[in-house]
N, C-alpha and C positions, 0 to 999 in steps of 0.2 A: 392322459400323460403318465399318471401313476403306474399304469399297467404296461404301457407301450413305449413311453419315452420319458423316463423318470428324471433325467437331467436335461431340461429342454432350453432352447433359445426362445425368448419371447420379447415382444414389443408391446408396451402399454400405451394408453391413449395420450399421455402427457409426458413432458420431458424429452430427452434425446437418446438416440441409440438403442441398443439391445441390452437385455439382461438374461442371466440364467435363472430358471425356476427349478428348484429342487423339491421333490414331492414324496420320496420314500422316507419312512420312519428313520432308519439308521443314517441316511444322507442328511436329513433335516437335523438330526441330533449332532452330526459332525459339524455342519456349517454353523450352527448356532452356539457351539461351545469351543470353537477353534479361534484363537487370537489372530490367526492369519486373515480372518474376515473381519473387517473394521466397519463399525457404524460411524466413527468420527470422520473417516475419509469420505463420507457422503456429502458432508457439509461443503457448500460452495460449488457442487457439481449439479448439472441438470439431468439427473438420472431418469431414465424412463420410469414412469410411475402411474398409478391410477388417478390420483387427485391432481387438479391443476396447480396445487400449491402444497407445500410441506405443512403438516398438521402441527407438530410440536413447536413450542416456543424456541427461538434460538437459544442454545446453551442448555437445552433440556436433557435429562438423563438418558433419553432415548437415543441421542446422538453421541453419547460418551462411550469410551472404551476404558477398561481397567488400565491403571489403577485409579484414574479419575472417576470412573463410573462407581467403583467401590466406595470411594470417599463420599459421593453424593448419596448413594443408597444408605450408607451407615447413618446419615442424619435423620432419616425417616423410619428406620427399621423399628425403633422403639414404639411407634404408634401402631404397629401391626403384629406385635408378639401375641402369643396365645393369651397371656394375662390381660394385655390391653384390649383384645377383642372380646374377652369374656366380660370385661367391665361394661361394654357396650350392649351386651345381649339383653339385659333387662329393659333398658330404655327402648331398644329396637323393637322388642315384643310389644311394648306399650304403644308405640307408633303404629305398628301393624294392626293391633287390636282396635285402635281408634279408627283407622281407615276402614276396616271391615265393618265395624259398628255403623259407620256413616253409610257405607254401601248397602248393608241390610236395611237400614231405615228408609232408604230410597226405593229399595225393592228390585226384583228381577224383571227383565234382564238388565244387566249392567256391563259396562266396558271396563275390564280390568286394567287396561292401560290408563284410563282417566281416573279410576278410583284407587288403584293399588300400585301397580308396577311403575307407573309414571311418577309416583310421589315417594314411595318407601325408600328406594336406594338413595335418592337425593337427600332425604332427611337423615339417613344413617351416615353417609359420607360427610355431609356437612357437620354433623356432630363430632365426627372423628377429627375433621380438619380444624374445626373451631369457627365455622361460619355461623353467624346468628340466623335464627329461624326466619326472621323477616326478610333476609336477603336470598332466600330460596328461589323466588321467581327470577331474580337477576342471574343466578347461577344456571337455572334451567335454560334461559334464553341464550346466554353466552355459550353454553355447551352445545346447543342445537346448531348454532352458527359455525362454531369451530370444527365440529366433527362431521359436518355435511359438506360434500363436494358440489352440491347443487347451486349454492349461492355465488360461488366464484371467489377468487383470491382477495379482492378488495374488502368484501363483506367479512370474510374470515379474519383478515388481518386487523380490521377495526375491532372485532370482538376480542381478539387476542390482546390488543392494546388496552382495551377497557378492563378486561378481567385481570390483566397484569397490573394495571394501576390500582385496581381494588385490592389485590393481594399485597402489593407494596405498602399500601396504607394499613392493612390489617396486620402485617407482620411488624411494622413499625410501632403500632399501638399495643401489640400483645406482649405482655411481660413474661419472661421465662419463668416456669414453675409449675404450670398445670400439665395435664396429660394430652392436650391437643397437639395435633401436628403443627399448628401455627406457633404454638409455644416452643416446641422442639426446634423448629426452624429458626425462630427468633433467637433462641439460646445459641444455636450453631453459628448464626451471623455474629452475635455478640462475642463469641469465643474465636472468631476468625477461622472457623472450620469451613464456612461457606461464604460466598459473596451474596449480597442482597439479591442480585439478579438470579443467581443460581437457586436460592431459596424460593423466590417467587416462581421460577419455572417448575420447581418440584411441586409446590402447592397447587399450581394450576393443572399440572398433569394429573395428580391424584384426585383433585376435586372433579375435573372434567371426565376423566376415563372411569373413575370409580362409580360415578352416578350413571353415566351413559351405558357402560358395558353391563352392569348388573341389571339396569332397567330392561334392556333388550334380552339379556340371556335368561333372566328369570321368566320373562314372558315366553321366550322360546321353549323353556322347560315346561311351562304349562300347556302350550300348544302341543308339544310332543306327547305329553301325558294324555291330553284330551283326544288326541288322534290315534293313540295306541291303547285302547280300552283293556287289552289283556294285561299290560304292564301296570296300568292305573289300578286295576282290580287286585293285582298282586301286591302293590304297595299299600292299598287300603287294608288288605287282609293281614299284612305283616309289616307294621310301621317300623320295625327294627331294620328293614331293608333301606331306609331313607339315606344313610350315608353312601351306600353302594349305588343307589338309584341316582343320586346327584352326580357321582363320578361318571357313571355311564351316560347320563344326560350331557355332561360337559364334553365327553368324548364324541358322542353321536351328533350333536348339534353343530352345524356350520356357523361358527360364531361371527365371522367376518363376511362382508360382501366380496372380499378379494384377499390380496396379500397386503402385508404391512410394510414396514420400513425395510429398505434394501441394506446390504453390506457390500463393501468393496474388498476384493482380493488384494492383499498386500504383496503376494508373490504367487507363482504358479502353484496350484494345488489340484490334486486329483480327487474327484468326488464321484463316486458311483461309476468309475471307469472313464469319466470325461475329465479332460484337462481344462480347468478354469484358469485363465491367464491373469497375471498381475494387472490390476486396474479395472478388471471386469466387475460389473454389478451382479449381485446374486440375491435372489428372493428365496426364502424358505417357507413352504406351505404347511403350516400346522394342521390345516383342515385335511389335506390329503394324508398326511402322516397319521392322523387319528383314524383314517379308514384304510390303512395299509393291510391288505389281506395276509401279508407275510408276518404280521404281528398280532392282528385281531381276527380271530376266526369269524366268518360270516359278518364282516364289518358293517354292512349296511342294515343290520338288524339291531333294534333296540332290545337289550336284554339285561334286566337287573340282576340276573344270576351269573353274569359273565365273570370269569376269573379276572381279577384286577391286574391290569398292566398300566404303567404310567402313561397318561395321555399328555398331549402338548397344549391343552386349551389355556394354560397360563403361561405358555412359552417354555423356553429351556435355556440353560446356560446363564451367563451373567445377567441377561435381560429378562430373566424369569420375573413374573408379576410380583410386586412387593406385597400385595394384599390378598392372597388366595384364601387365607383363613377367614377374613372378613366377608369375602364374596361367598364362601361356602356357608357361613352363618346366615347371611341374608337369604340365600336360596333355601336353606332349611326352614327358616321362620316363615318364608313366603309359602312354600309347598305345604308344610305341616299345618299352618294355620288355616289356609283355604280348604284343604281337604277335611279338616276337623270341623270347621264351622259352616261349611257349605255342602251338606249332604246331596249326593246326586249331581255334583258339579259337572257341567257339560257345556260344550259350545252352543250358543244360541242361534248360530247361522251355519250353513254348510261350510266345511274347511276352505273350499275354493273361494269363498266370499271374504276371507280375511285379506286385508290390504297390508302389503309389506313395504317397508321403507326402501326407496330406490336410490336416493342420493346420499344416504348416510354410509359411512365406511363400516359401521357396526350393523349387522343384520338383526332385524327384529320386526315384529308386527306393528302397524300403526294403530290397529284397533284389535281388541280381543273380547267380543261380546260373548257373555256367558249367562247361563241360568242355573237354577239349582231347585231342589225340592223344598217347598214351603211347608213348614209344620202346621 
């Protein structure tokens, strides 16, 4: 579609009617940053979609438009500034070192999903949000239920109710004053900047998406490295390439199993030569935009020396991800620590034996068996 029909009419497995799918870089940029395309207008409509049910909680920031969206984001922005993220780095590195210590003690081969990638992002985002360590298993279970389309609407709704009740209690117990997201949200509720349901929806969104997205994408990064030995060797020989490598991996990896939330055209708008009528649903594909040959030369090649052009892996426009600096920090710690402490790191099975999540909306491996050189 990117090459032959870049503004296409599509019908997805659930919901009703048809939608437009926009795939080119410039068209995706237009749709995601144009106030004439509304997320709020999706609410209450049975728009054609991938999942049998909408994933975010009602009232979540994902369904808001400016200026309401701006107000909601402002309440959480302080938790993700460069200074706030830097405060987390030391403790995050300690968590990672502990996980690798335990894996080394158990010996090779080992499944990185079980020992590292399934645990590290959850621990980091829980610290940022203010979730006690002992509640990690609860968060992991609820996240899996909410972000999978495999269990059905009833299962997902129950998980959303339970995690919503958890965060309602947490925010009511948390006193304003510390640097956690829960504290910031509690303060915003006390100052009437947010309602309690709005604060709870924000906390759930960041906890769930922050853990699940980085779990999968950091594993995708490792899989990409271990199946591109030339780029892995290049990174080992020049560790200063790490920031550029992470950006290229973010561009190259298809992060989702499909498209995300739609938008509704509030008036007739021309996109890529096609007229999208008022009331039509539109999906923007960040995945294809990141592989647009009109923007990225030889886009299907992983190249850590590529001239940097802004990718869309964290979105674009008002709904740009609130925590990209934290995600980059976690990716850097994961890659740098494993490459440093596991010499000769390599897959322990053929690449075709890796199992991939089928029901989840975020793409990632179910298992990632690796081995390494034992001194």
